[in-house]
NUTORKE-888675 format. One record per residue (C-alpha): y negated, x, z negated. Coordinates in steps of 0.1 Angstrom, whole numbers, padded with zeros to 4 digits. Each point is the difference from the previous one (the first is absolute). Example, Ala and Ser with C-alpha at 12.3 -4.5 7.8 and 13.67 -1.06 7.14 Angstrom:
2
{site {0045; 0123; -0078}} {site {-0034; 0014; 0007}} 
//
This chain:
708
{site {0402; 0238; -0089}} {site {0017; -0026; -0022}} {site {0000; -0035; 0015}} {site {-0020; -0027; -0019}} {site {0010; -0036; 0005}} {site {-0025; -0026; -0011}} {site {0014; -0035; -0002}} {site {-0029; -0024; -0003}} {site {0019; -0032; 0000}} {site {0035; -0014; 0005}} {site {0009; -0010; 0035}} {site {0002; -0036; -0011}} {site {-0037; 0001; -0006}} {site {-0008; 0013; 0035}} {site {0000; -0033; 0018}} {site {-0015; 0014; 0032}} {site {0023; 0031; 0002}} {site {0034; -0004; 0017}} {site {0008; 0037; 0002}} {site {0023; 0013; -0028}} {site {-0016; 0035; 0004}} {site {-0032; 0010; -0017}} {site {-0028; 0016; 0020}} {site {-0002; 0038; -0002}} {site {-0035; 0010; -0008}} {site {-0016; 0034; 0007}} {site {-0035; 0007; -0012}} {site {-0023; -0003; -0030}} {site {0007; -0025; -0026}} {site {-0038; -0004; -0004}} {site {-0001; -0015; 0035}} {site {-0012; -0036; 0006}} {site {0031; -0009; 0020}} {site {0022; 0013; -0028}} {site {-0019; -0021; -0025}} {site {0003; -0031; 0022}} {site {0038; 0006; 0004}} {site {0003; 0001; -0038}} {site {-0022; -0031; -0005}} {site {0021; -0019; 0024}} {site {0033; 0010; -0015}} {site {0013; 0021; 0028}} {site {0029; 0022; -0009}} {site {-0007; 0037; 0008}} {site {0017; 0033; -0001}} {site {-0023; 0030; -0001}} {site {0007; 0030; 0023}} {site {-0019; 0033; 0001}} {site {-0003; 0003; 0037}} {site {0009; -0017; 0033}} {site {0031; 0022; 0005}} {site {0012; -0008; -0035}} {site {-0005; -0037; 0006}} {site {0019; 0002; 0033}} {site {0029; 0017; -0016}} {site {0001; -0026; -0028}} {site {-0004; -0030; 0024}} {site {0029; -0022; 0008}} {site {0003; -0013; 0035}} {site {-0027; -0025; 0007}} {site {-0019; 0007; -0032}} {site {-0039; 0001; 0000}} {site {-0023; 0029; -0008}} {site {-0037; 0000; -0008}} {site {-0019; 0033; 0003}} {site {-0036; 0000; -0010}} {site {-0026; 0026; 0009}} {site {-0006; 0020; -0032}} {site {-0023; 0025; 0017}} {site {-0022; -0026; 0019}} {site {-0025; 0006; 0015}} {site {0003; 0038; -0003}} {site {0037; 0006; 0008}} {site {0025; -0019; 0022}} {site {0035; -0010; -0011}} {site {0025; 0023; 0016}} {site {0028; -0016; 0021}} {site {0025; 0024; 0016}} {site {0021; -0006; 0031}} {site {0030; 0001; -0024}} {site {-0015; -0028; -0020}} {site {-0005; -0020; 0032}} {site {0036; 0004; 0011}} {site {0014; -0007; -0035}} {site {-0019; -0033; -0002}} {site {0013; -0010; 0034}} {site {0036; 0010; -0009}} {site {0000; -0019; -0033}} {site {-0020; -0029; 0014}} {site {-0024; 0000; -0029}} {site {-0034; -0015; 0002}} {site {-0028; 0024; -0009}} {site {-0036; -0010; -0006}} {site {-0021; 0032; 0001}} {site {-0038; 0005; 0000}} {site {-0023; 0027; 0013}} {site {0030; 0020; 0013}} {site {0002; 0034; 0017}} {site {0026; -0006; 0027}} {site {0005; 0024; 0028}} {site {0010; -0025; 0026}} {site {-0017; -0011; 0033}} {site {-0028; -0024; -0007}} {site {0002; 0003; -0038}} {site {-0018; 0033; -0005}} {site {-0038; -0003; 0002}} {site {-0032; 0009; -0016}} {site {-0014; -0018; -0030}} {site {-0031; -0022; 0006}} {site {-0021; -0015; -0028}} {site {-0009; -0036; 0005}} {site {-0033; -0016; -0009}} {site {-0008; -0033; 0017}} {site {0036; -0005; 0012}} {site {0022; -0027; -0016}} {site {0036; -0009; 0002}} {site {0010; -0024; 0027}} {site {0034; -0018; 0001}} {site {0015; 0007; 0034}} {site {0034; -0018; -0002}} {site {0017; -0030; -0015}} {site {0017; 0021; -0027}} {site {-0019; -0017; -0029}} {site {0007; -0035; 0013}} {site {-0024; -0029; -0003}} {site {-0017; 0014; -0031}} {site {-0015; 0028; 0020}} {site {0000; -0008; 0037}} {site {-0010; 0024; 0027}} {site {-0036; 0011; 0000}} {site {-0003; -0005; -0038}} {site {-0024; 0025; -0015}} {site {0005; 0020; -0032}} {site {-0021; 0025; -0019}} {site {0016; 0035; -0003}} {site {-0027; 0019; -0019}} {site {-0005; 0038; 0005}} {site {0029; 0002; 0024}} {site {0011; 0034; 0013}} {site {0022; -0007; 0030}} {site {0024; 0022; 0019}} {site {-0006; -0007; 0037}} {site {0035; -0010; 0011}} {site {0013; -0018; 0031}} {site {0019; -0033; -0001}} {site {0001; -0028; 0025}} {site {0011; -0027; -0024}} {site {-0019; 0005; -0032}} {site {0002; -0025; -0029}} {site {-0036; 0009; -0009}} {site {-0027; 0021; 0016}} {site {-0034; 0012; -0012}} {site {-0030; -0006; 0021}} {site {-0037; -0008; -0002}} {site {0000; -0038; 0006}} {site {-0025; -0028; -0005}} {site {0011; -0030; -0020}} {site {0004; -0015; -0035}} {site {0037; -0003; -0005}} {site {0010; 0001; 0037}} {site {-0009; 0025; 0027}} {site {-0020; -0025; 0020}} {site {-0002; 0022; 0031}} {site {0035; 0013; -0003}} {site {0004; 0038; 0006}} {site {-0022; 0001; 0030}} {site {-0022; 0030; 0005}} {site {0010; 0017; -0032}} {site {0021; 0030; -0009}} {site {0032; -0010; -0018}} {site {0022; 0020; -0024}} {site {0036; -0012; -0007}} {site {0004; 0002; -0037}} {site {0032; -0020; -0007}} {site {0029; -0001; 0023}} {site {0038; 0004; 0001}} {site {0015; 0030; 0017}} {site {0038; 0003; -0003}} {site {0010; -0005; -0036}} {site {-0035; 0007; -0012}} {site {-0029; -0023; -0007}} {site {-0029; 0024; 0003}} {site {-0034; -0004; -0015}} {site {-0024; 0024; 0017}} {site {-0022; -0002; -0031}} {site {0006; -0009; -0036}} {site {0004; -0036; -0009}} {site {0017; 0005; -0033}} {site {-0034; 0007; -0015}} {site {-0011; -0036; 0008}} {site {-0013; -0007; -0035}} {site {-0016; 0034; -0006}} {site {-0018; -0001; 0033}} {site {-0009; -0037; -0005}} {site {0016; -0013; 0031}} {site {-0010; -0036; 0008}} {site {0005; -0029; 0003}} {site {0025; -0001; -0029}} {site {0021; -0029; 0013}} {site {0004; 0018; 0033}} {site {0012; 0032; -0017}} {site {0025; -0019; -0021}} {site {0015; -0011; 0033}} {site {-0001; 0035; 0015}} {site {0016; 0017; -0030}} {site {0026; -0027; -0004}} {site {0009; 0002; 0036}} {site {0004; 0038; -0001}} {site {0022; -0002; -0031}} {site {0020; -0028; 0016}} {site {0006; 0021; 0031}} {site {0012; 0029; -0022}} {site {0023; -0023; -0019}} {site {0012; -0019; 0030}} {site {-0011; -0034; -0014}} {site {-0029; -0023; -0003}} {site {-0024; 0008; -0028}} {site {-0026; -0020; -0019}} {site {-0018; 0025; -0023}} {site {-0028; -0017; -0020}} {site {-0007; 0022; -0030}} {site {-0028; 0025; 0008}} {site {-0026; 0016; -0023}} {site {-0029; 0000; 0024}} {site {-0033; 0016; -0012}} {site {-0028; -0009; 0002}} {site {0003; -0037; -0003}} {site {-0024; -0029; -0006}} {site {-0008; -0005; -0037}} {site {0014; -0036; 0001}} {site {0023; -0019; 0022}} {site {-0013; -0029; 0021}} {site {0014; -0027; -0023}} {site {0001; 0017; -0034}} {site {-0020; -0018; -0026}} {site {-0031; 0021; -0009}} {site {-0007; 0004; -0037}} {site {-0035; -0008; -0013}} {site {-0007; 0037; -0003}} {site {0009; 0008; 0036}} {site {-0036; 0001; 0013}} {site {-0013; 0022; -0028}} {site {0030; 0023; 0005}} {site {-0009; 0002; 0037}} {site {-0036; 0009; -0009}} {site {0011; 0028; -0024}} {site {0026; 0013; 0025}} {site {-0025; -0001; 0028}} {site {-0026; 0019; -0020}} {site {0025; 0026; -0013}} {site {0011; 0006; 0036}} {site {-0032; 0020; 0006}} {site {0013; 0025; -0026}} {site {0037; -0004; 0011}} {site {-0011; 0011; 0035}} {site {-0021; 0029; -0013}} {site {-0029; -0011; 0021}} {site {-0028; 0013; -0022}} {site {-0013; 0032; 0015}} {site {-0001; 0031; -0024}} {site {-0021; 0031; 0008}} {site {0029; 0023; -0005}} {site {0016; -0012; 0032}} {site {-0027; -0018; 0018}} {site {-0013; 0030; 0020}} {site {0034; 0012; 0012}} {site {0015; -0034; 0008}} {site {-0030; -0020; 0011}} {site {-0013; 0027; 0024}} {site {0035; 0008; 0013}} {site {0008; -0036; 0010}} {site {-0035; -0010; 0011}} {site {-0002; 0025; 0028}} {site {-0007; -0012; 0036}} {site {0032; 0017; 0011}} {site {0021; -0023; -0022}} {site {0014; -0025; 0025}} {site {0013; -0024; -0026}} {site {-0032; -0018; -0012}} {site {-0005; 0024; -0030}} {site {0036; -0006; -0012}} {site {0016; 0025; -0024}} {site {0028; 0003; -0025}} {site {0000; -0020; -0033}} {site {-0020; 0012; -0030}} {site {0027; 0011; -0024}} {site {0003; -0008; -0036}} {site {-0005; 0036; -0008}} {site {-0036; -0001; 0014}} {site {-0028; -0010; -0024}} {site {-0014; -0034; 0005}} {site {-0038; -0007; 0000}} {site {-0020; -0024; -0020}} {site {-0020; -0016; 0028}} {site {-0028; 0026; -0001}} {site {0012; 0015; 0032}} {site {0011; -0032; 0017}} {site {0032; -0017; 0010}} {site {0021; 0002; 0031}} {site {0010; -0029; 0022}} {site {0038; -0001; -0006}} {site {0030; 0003; 0022}} {site {0005; 0002; 0038}} {site {0027; -0023; 0014}} {site {0025; 0026; 0012}} {site {0029; 0005; -0024}} {site {0019; 0033; -0002}} {site {0038; 0006; 0000}} {site {-0002; 0004; -0038}} {site {-0019; -0032; -0006}} {site {-0034; 0016; -0006}} {site {-0031; -0010; 0019}} {site {-0029; 0021; 0011}} {site {-0034; -0004; -0017}} {site {-0033; -0006; 0017}} {site {-0023; 0029; -0009}} {site {-0031; -0020; 0010}} {site {-0028; -0008; -0025}} {site {-0017; -0033; 0010}} {site {-0030; -0015; -0017}} {site {0013; -0035; 0001}} {site {0031; 0009; -0019}} {site {-0021; 0015; -0028}} {site {-0019; -0032; -0005}} {site {0030; -0022; 0004}} {site {0022; 0020; -0024}} {site {-0029; 0000; -0025}} {site {0001; -0038; 0001}} {site {0037; -0001; -0005}} {site {-0002; 0023; -0030}} {site {-0029; -0018; -0017}} {site {0015; -0035; 0005}} {site {0034; 0012; -0013}} {site {-0016; 0018; -0029}} {site {-0020; -0031; -0010}} {site {0032; -0021; 0000}} {site {0022; 0025; -0019}} {site {-0026; 0018; -0021}} {site {0011; 0033; 0014}} {site {-0028; 0025; -0005}} {site {0015; 0025; 0024}} {site {-0003; -0025; 0028}} {site {-0037; -0006; -0008}} {site {-0009; 0037; -0002}} {site {0017; 0008; 0032}} {site {-0018; -0029; 0017}} {site {-0034; 0014; -0011}} {site {0010; 0035; 0011}} {site {0009; -0013; 0035}} {site {-0034; -0017; 0004}} {site {-0018; 0031; -0012}} {site {0020; 0021; 0025}} {site {-0008; -0025; 0028}} {site {-0037; -0002; -0005}} {site {-0010; 0032; -0018}} {site {0023; 0030; 0004}} {site {0016; -0006; 0034}} {site {-0017; 0003; 0033}} {site {0004; -0037; 0009}} {site {-0037; -0006; -0007}} {site {-0013; 0035; 0006}} {site {-0023; 0015; 0027}} {site {-0016; -0026; 0023}} {site {0016; -0028; -0019}} {site {-0020; 0010; -0030}} {site {-0033; 0007; 0019}} {site {-0024; -0029; -0003}} {site {-0016; 0010; 0033}} {site {0033; -0002; 0019}} {site {0011; -0032; 0019}} {site {0035; 0005; -0016}} {site {-0014; 0001; -0035}} {site {0023; -0022; -0022}} {site {0031; 0002; 0021}} {site {0033; 0013; -0014}} {site {0020; 0024; 0021}} {site {0034; -0013; 0012}} {site {0020; 0030; -0012}} {site {-0005; 0036; -0012}} {site {0010; 0012; 0034}} {site {-0022; -0026; 0018}} {site {-0031; -0003; -0021}} {site {-0022; -0010; 0030}} {site {0022; -0029; 0010}} {site {-0008; -0035; -0014}} {site {0023; -0029; 0001}} {site {-0017; -0032; -0009}} {site {0032; -0014; -0016}} {site {0007; 0032; -0019}} {site {-0035; 0001; -0015}} {site {0004; -0037; -0010}} {site {0033; 0006; -0018}} {site {-0012; 0031; -0016}} {site {-0031; -0018; -0013}} {site {0020; -0031; -0011}} {site {0023; 0023; -0019}} {site {-0029; 0016; -0017}} {site {-0015; -0034; -0009}} {site {0033; -0012; -0013}} {site {0006; 0031; -0021}} {site {-0036; -0001; -0014}} {site {0005; -0036; -0011}} {site {0028; 0012; -0023}} {site {-0015; 0033; -0012}} {site {-0026; 0005; -0027}} {site {-0023; 0018; 0023}} {site {-0017; -0011; 0033}} {site {-0015; 0033; 0009}} {site {0011; -0003; 0036}} {site {-0021; -0032; 0008}} {site {-0025; 0019; 0021}} {site {0027; 0014; 0023}} {site {0014; -0035; 0004}} {site {-0033; -0016; 0009}} {site {-0010; 0029; 0024}} {site {0033; -0003; 0019}} {site {-0002; -0037; 0005}} {site {-0036; 0004; 0013}} {site {0009; 0030; 0022}} {site {0026; -0021; 0017}} {site {-0022; -0031; 0002}} {site {-0029; 0018; 0017}} {site {0021; 0014; 0029}} {site {0020; -0032; 0007}} {site {-0009; -0018; 0032}} {site {-0021; -0032; 0003}} {site {0034; -0018; -0003}} {site {0011; 0020; -0030}} {site {0026; 0023; 0016}} {site {0005; 0038; 0001}} {site {0032; 0006; 0019}} {site {0031; 0020; -0009}} {site {-0019; 0031; -0012}} {site {-0033; 0019; 0003}} {site {-0007; 0037; -0001}} {site {-0028; 0016; -0019}} {site {-0014; 0021; 0030}} {site {-0003; -0032; 0020}} {site {-0018; -0020; -0027}} {site {-0023; 0029; -0007}} {site {-0007; 0005; 0038}} {site {-0004; -0037; 0008}} {site {-0019; -0011; -0031}} {site {0005; -0031; -0021}} {site {-0018; -0024; 0022}} {site {0023; 0008; 0029}} {site {0028; -0016; -0019}} {site {-0019; -0027; -0019}} {site {-0017; -0013; 0032}} {site {0030; -0001; 0023}} {site {0020; -0030; 0010}} {site {0036; 0010; -0009}} {site {0031; -0019; -0010}} {site {0033; 0016; -0010}} {site {0024; -0030; -0007}} {site {0023; 0017; -0025}} {site {0000; -0012; -0036}} {site {0021; 0030; -0010}} {site {-0029; 0023; 0008}} {site {-0030; -0022; -0007}} {site {0005; -0028; -0024}} {site {0001; 0016; -0034}} {site {-0034; 0016; 0004}} {site {-0013; -0036; 0005}} {site {0016; -0008; -0033}} {site {-0020; 0029; -0015}} {site {-0032; -0014; 0014}} {site {0007; -0034; -0016}} {site {0009; 0016; -0033}} {site {-0033; 0020; -0001}} {site {-0019; -0031; 0011}} {site {0014; -0020; -0029}} {site {-0013; 0027; -0024}} {site {-0034; 0006; 0015}} {site {-0010; -0031; 0019}} {site {-0009; 0021; 0031}} {site {0006; -0026; 0027}} {site {0002; 0022; 0031}} {site {0033; 0013; -0014}} {site {0014; -0036; -0001}} {site {-0015; -0008; 0034}} {site {0017; 0031; 0016}} {site {0033; -0009; -0015}} {site {-0002; -0037; 0011}} {site {-0010; 0010; 0036}} {site {0030; 0023; 0002}} {site {0024; -0024; -0016}} {site {-0010; -0029; 0023}} {site {0003; 0023; 0030}} {site {0035; 0010; -0011}} {site {0011; -0036; -0007}} {site {-0013; -0012; 0033}} {site {0021; 0026; 0017}} {site {0032; -0009; -0019}} {site {0028; 0002; 0011}} {site {0000; 0011; 0036}} {site {-0030; 0023; -0002}} {site {0012; 0022; -0029}} {site {0015; 0034; 0004}} {site {0036; 0000; -0011}} {site {0001; 0036; -0013}} {site {0035; 0004; -0015}} {site {0006; -0038; -0001}} {site {-0020; -0031; -0005}} {site {0011; -0006; -0036}} {site {-0020; 0030; -0013}} {site {-0031; -0013; 0017}} {site {0003; -0034; -0016}} {site {0007; 0015; -0034}} {site {-0031; 0022; 0002}} {site {-0023; -0030; 0009}} {site {0008; -0020; -0031}} {site {-0021; 0021; -0025}} {site {-0034; -0004; 0016}} {site {0007; -0037; 0006}} {site {0010; -0005; -0037}} {site {-0032; 0017; -0012}} {site {-0021; -0019; 0026}} {site {0013; -0032; -0017}} {site {-0011; 0015; -0033}} {site {-0036; 0003; 0011}} {site {-0002; -0029; 0024}} {site {0026; -0026; -0006}} {site {-0004; -0021; 0031}} {site {0026; -0021; 0019}} {site {-0002; 0024; 0029}} {site {0006; 0031; -0021}} {site {0029; -0017; -0018}} {site {0015; -0010; 0033}} {site {-0002; 0036; 0013}} {site {0017; 0013; -0031}} {site {0027; -0027; 0000}} {site {0007; 0006; 0037}} {site {0006; 0037; -0006}} {site {0021; -0004; -0032}} {site {0022; -0027; 0015}} {site {0005; 0021; 0032}} {site {0014; 0028; -0022}} {site {0020; -0022; -0023}} {site {0017; -0017; 0029}} {site {0021; 0032; 0001}} {site {0008; 0002; -0037}} {site {0037; 0001; -0007}} {site {0017; -0017; -0029}} {site {0002; 0034; -0016}} {site {-0038; 0003; 0000}} {site {0000; 0026; 0028}} {site {-0025; -0004; 0028}} {site {0017; 0005; 0034}} {site {-0017; 0024; 0024}} {site {-0012; -0013; 0034}} {site {-0008; 0019; 0032}} {site {-0028; -0015; 0020}} {site {-0003; -0037; 0003}} {site {0032; -0020; -0003}} {site {-0016; -0029; 0019}} {site {-0004; 0022; 0030}} {site {0034; 0017; -0001}} {site {0025; -0006; -0027}} {site {0018; 0032; 0008}} {site {-0028; 0023; 0008}} {site {0009; 0037; -0001}} {site {-0024; 0026; -0012}} {site {0020; 0031; 0011}} {site {0009; -0003; 0037}} {site {0025; 0029; 0002}} {site {0022; 0024; -0019}} {site {-0024; 0027; 0009}} {site {-0029; -0018; -0018}} {site {0019; 0000; -0033}} {site {-0017; 0023; -0026}} {site {-0030; 0009; 0021}} {site {-0027; -0023; -0014}} {site {-0008; -0024; -0028}} {site {0025; -0028; 0001}} {site {0013; -0031; -0017}} {site {0031; 0000; -0021}} {site {0016; -0026; 0022}} {site {0012; 0000; 0036}} {site {-0006; -0036; 0007}} {site {-0012; -0031; -0017}} {site {0026; -0014; -0024}} {site {0012; 0033; -0014}} {site {0002; -0007; -0038}} {site {-0023; 0029; -0011}} {site {-0029; 0001; -0025}} {site {-0027; 0028; 0002}} {site {-0014; 0013; -0033}} {site {-0024; 0025; 0017}} {site {-0020; -0024; 0023}} {site {0008; -0036; -0010}} {site {0016; -0010; -0033}} {site {-0021; 0025; -0021}} {site {-0034; -0011; 0013}} {site {0011; -0037; 0002}} {site {0011; 0001; -0036}} {site {-0034; 0012; -0012}} {site {-0020; -0024; 0023}} {site {0022; -0030; -0007}} {site {-0007; 0004; -0037}} {site {-0037; -0001; 0009}} {site {0004; -0031; 0022}} {site {0020; -0018; -0027}} {site {-0026; 0006; -0027}} {site {-0029; -0008; 0024}} {site {0015; -0034; 0010}} {site {0023; -0010; -0028}} {site {0025; -0009; 0027}} {site {0035; -0005; -0016}} {site {0018; 0008; 0032}} {site {-0018; 0034; 0001}} {site {0010; 0007; -0036}} {site {0036; -0010; 0007}} {site {0002; 0023; 0030}} {site {-0016; 0028; -0020}} {site {0026; -0003; -0028}} {site {0028; 0000; 0026}} {site {-0014; 0031; 0016}} {site {-0004; 0017; -0034}} {site {0037; -0007; -0008}} {site {0010; 0014; 0034}} {site {-0020; 0032; -0006}} {site {0014; 0003; -0035}} {site {0035; -0003; 0013}} {site {-0003; 0026; 0028}} {site {-0017; 0027; -0020}} {site {0021; 0032; 0004}} {site {0025; 0008; -0026}} {site {0016; 0034; 0001}} {site {0020; 0022; -0023}} {site {0005; 0028; 0026}} {site {-0035; 0002; 0013}} {site {-0025; -0001; -0028}} {site {-0029; 0005; 0025}} {site {0005; -0034; 0015}} {site {0010; -0019; -0031}} {site {-0027; -0027; -0006}} {site {-0015; 0003; 0035}} {site {0000; -0025; 0028}} {site {0011; 0011; 0035}} {site {-0019; -0014; 0029}} {site {0030; -0020; 0014}} {site {0024; -0025; -0014}} {site {0027; -0020; 0018}} {site {0002; -0031; -0021}} {site {0028; -0014; 0022}} {site {0022; 0029; -0012}} {site {-0019; 0006; -0032}} {site {-0002; 0036; 0009}} {site {-0026; 0027; 0010}} {site {0004; -0002; 0037}} {site {-0022; -0005; 0031}} {site {-0010; 0017; 0032}} {site {-0013; 0034; -0008}} {site {-0021; 0003; 0031}} {site {-0034; 0006; -0016}} {site {-0013; 0035; 0006}} {site {-0006; 0012; -0035}} {site {0002; -0032; -0020}} {site {0035; -0012; 0004}} {site {0023; -0023; -0019}} {site {0006; 0023; -0031}} {site {-0035; 0014; -0005}} {site {-0017; -0005; -0034}} {site {-0038; 0000; -0006}} {site {-0018; 0003; -0033}} {site {-0030; -0018; 0014}} {site {0007; -0027; 0026}} {site {0034; -0011; -0013}} {site {0003; 0009; -0037}} {site {-0035; -0007; -0012}} {site {-0006; -0035; 0014}} {site {0035; -0012; -0011}} {site {-0002; 0014; -0035}} {site {-0037; -0011; -0005}} {site {0008; -0035; 0012}} {site {0030; -0002; -0023}} {site {-0023; 0009; -0029}} {site {-0024; -0028; 0010}} {site {0028; -0025; 0002}} {site {0011; 0010; -0035}} {site {-0036; -0004; -0012}} {site {-0005; -0032; 0019}} {site {-0032; 0012; 0017}} {site {-0014; 0012; 0033}} {site {-0018; 0031; 0012}} {site {-0031; -0021; 0006}} {site {0000; -0013; -0036}} {site {0010; 0033; -0015}} {site {-0028; 0019; 0017}} {site {-0027; -0026; -0007}} {site {-0009; 0020; -0031}} {site {-0013; 0029; 0021}} {site {-0038; 0002; 0003}} {site {-0011; 0021; 0030}} {site {-0035; -0014; 0002}} {site {-0016; 0032; -0012}} {site {0020; 0021; 0025}} {site {-0008; -0025; 0028}} {site {-0038; 0002; -0007}} {site {0002; 0038; 0000}} {site {0019; 0000; 0034}} {site {-0020; -0027; 0017}} {site {-0019; 0027; 0019}} {site {0031; 0004; 0021}} {site {-0008; -0034; 0017}} {site {-0033; 0014; 0014}} {site {0013; 0016; 0032}} 
//
């Protein structure tokens, strides 16, 4: 094969390269590492194979061999290659190799929760020992080495393995053996597979290239994808928020989330089986598959795990709350932009939710049943009722209705609020979830007459907001009384008596909405004080970027409280994105999304300028960190759950079982952010926007539900 020499720049330009010899490169020119070498003006000579590169190499020259067949085929290294490299004293970086030598030949293992852990001082101060890196979709050859540069292991921690490598299986993935630096997996696909954090991988790639060249290296030019829409300090144009709204709405189509009947049966049933161990995860919906119009519902979004090719699995799970929330997003965005497709799709989703799906079927639609009016949690769990999910589903339906020309869903809205009201305890609580057989067996009075408190705003508080909203439109005072009793009980228990769930910030964020609406209907000094206490408790952790820093537990009790107590715990339960308080991470699934919506309500309820300023700052932050991707259309315009605002990168602990750092969600995340962005553009609140809704007729028709 004819030799091809590519001279990228003159040696005078290569300030960090002292070697007079170019690097010999073996592998695809579509490889991420090849692109990075080009972008950083590294002189290369292309060789067709490792033997050819070795024959071409001068003594001491460097060779890079990437894994073209990864993860399906290893890169062959013969004993002759090994001896030639030693004899000529060349430095060879090779990945995913097939080497028939003791300790270097092993089976391939696919990694899932495991992450890269630095296990030497090879990278210097920039990446000290126990630094953690994301290596997505890794297929690793199980090799042996006593002095690895980097290993792969399931470890707890944010950017440091906080428990070291204790009680966890380790896999050496980067080490030096003779004249070879061996990667037991592929690292040259670091952009394709979306390795993170980006600054850490700049160091890793630069250090590998530096070792090959025998010199220090400082590679800075990398075309990472996806990236935040805007940098931290970049001036936002006046159109930025509107662009964010449009991109956030179009993401529903970019991700192919609308279910179409031509593939619904095969895909939905296949990945919703009880035997599927991965939370109803399945492959992405391809662009070749037809996309629905809302009449058959919308899926949740992406799971957090990223594959070796940069794709993410989808969640084949149809939830009622997502239907209502996505309908609100579409109606709000359609109202702002005048896009009729958005409006039609919103109506279709509400019709699917209430009429054509099974979310209100069976006992839930039987006036004689104690579960009449409830909305099933998901199409696979129709008899499970989460107080919070019903609340968000209904708030989504109310919000959508306020923008749409029809309000034909009002009876379902009223019936659901009353259904939840009548089975709440004397103190106004329901608990994490209730099951239809239990409610039917026990009867309504069992629940309404009991003394029961469940101090978790995440699960309880937004239904209280629904009670207040319905009270304001009907004047039915028991709704307000129940909400006030519950809110007072919760505020009396704050902070030490609250359940932390995945962190205390999400609990504070969820409490703000009912407090804001309580001020709307009873503007007393006590109610204002409660609201201000909660808002300021959250805003104490607002960064200059606008981000809200996550907190585990109570900082006053333990400033470094750990939620996960061992490496073995990592990935087994719901979990926060941080390892300890102080980690610079914002959460768009549990905190910033709900806070954004609620803070807008609090600002309009009080007129407090501090609230408005914090709201605008949070809006700018969310606008900046929206996902921008040329390679991955299905995430372009989304928001991931996690964002490390210290690095300005999508990075966090991925310990949550099912809802990790890179998940997306059409309901919880996308809908509340986009809808609130619309309200900021229109300078209004949800309370004011929905004041046009008249549900008095539907309430009168449903008042029989209160006779139990």
